[in-house]
N, C-alpha and C positions, 0 to 999 in steps of 0.2 A: 504494500500500500504506500502510495506517495505521501510524504509529509513535507510541510514547508521547511526550508532551511532555517537553522537557528539564526536569528537576526535579520531574516528576510522581511521586506516590507509586507504588510498584511495583504496587499492586493497582488503580490507576485504569484506567478504560476507555480503549481506544485511540481516538485521534482523528486526523483528517487533519492532516498537518504539512507545510508551514505551513498555517494555516487558510485556507479559501477566503474571498474577500472577500464581504461581505454582498450577497445578491441579493434582488430583490423589494422594494427600497426606492427606487422611482423618485421623483425630484423631482416635486412635485405639478403643476407647470406643463408637464411633458412632453406633447407631442402623443401620443395613444394609438397604440401600435404596438410594433414589435420593437426599435427603437433608443431608448435612454433614458440619461439622466444620473442617477447615484445621488445621492440626497439627502445633503447635508452632506459630499460628497467632492470637490466642485469646488475646485481650487486657484487659480482665476482666472488661469490662464496665458494663455488666449486663443489658443493654438496651433490647436486644432481649428476655430475660427472662420475661420482663414485658408484652409482647404481645403473648408469646408462652410458658406459664408455664407448659402446659401439654406435651410439646415436648422436651424442653431443660432442662438441669441440669448442675451441676458443678462437675468436678472431684476435689477431695480434696487431699492434701498431708497428711503425717502422723500426722500432728498437726491440721488437720481440716481446713486448709486455702485453699481457692479456687485457683486452678492452671490452669484450662482450662474449657471452656464450650464445650458441645457436645449434639447431638441429642440422647436423651435416648429412643425416640420412633419416628417412622415415621408417618406422617399424614395418617389417615384412613377414616376420615369423612370430609365432606365439611367444617365444623367449624375448624377442625385441619389443613386442607390445608390452610385455611385463616390465621391461626396462623403462619404457616410456611412461607408463602409469606410475611406477615407483619414483621416477624423476620428478613428475608433477606433484606427487605426494609429499616430497621433501623440499620442493622449490619454495623460494621466497615469494612466489607469485608471478615471476617474470616468464614462466613457462605456461603455455595455455593449450587448450584443445578446442578445435572448432568443427569437429566431426559429429556424426550422429550414430556411431556404433553403440547400441544399447548397453552392451557389457562394459565398455569404457565409461560411459556416462554413469552407470550404476556404481562402478568401482570408485570413480572420483567422488561421487556423492557420499559413498560409504566411508571414505577416509577423511571426510570433512573438507574436500577440495572442490565442491560444486561451484565455487566462485571463480575457478579458472576455466570454466566452460563458457564459450561464446554462445 
């Protein structure tokens, strides 16, 4: 249910509160597909890489420093799909899912990560 923003004028339009995270802004180097990293939201934590080393990688600057994570590959096997779901489960929120696979949706909701679904 939409509620007015705190401090908003009484005649302002109602908006979702809290606002949803931006969607549709994938990092440009993501492999095409349903799993993606949101541009400029990576915190460089490295946690998702520990559970999805086959799918995630780092973009590096000119000096070899990590500047952003992204999906270098989309999951193709059940084991890779498991990696992708586990990566989203421990992500800070910069990894997202925009697909419609019922099992992926169920699992993301079950682990409390429904907010990373577009």
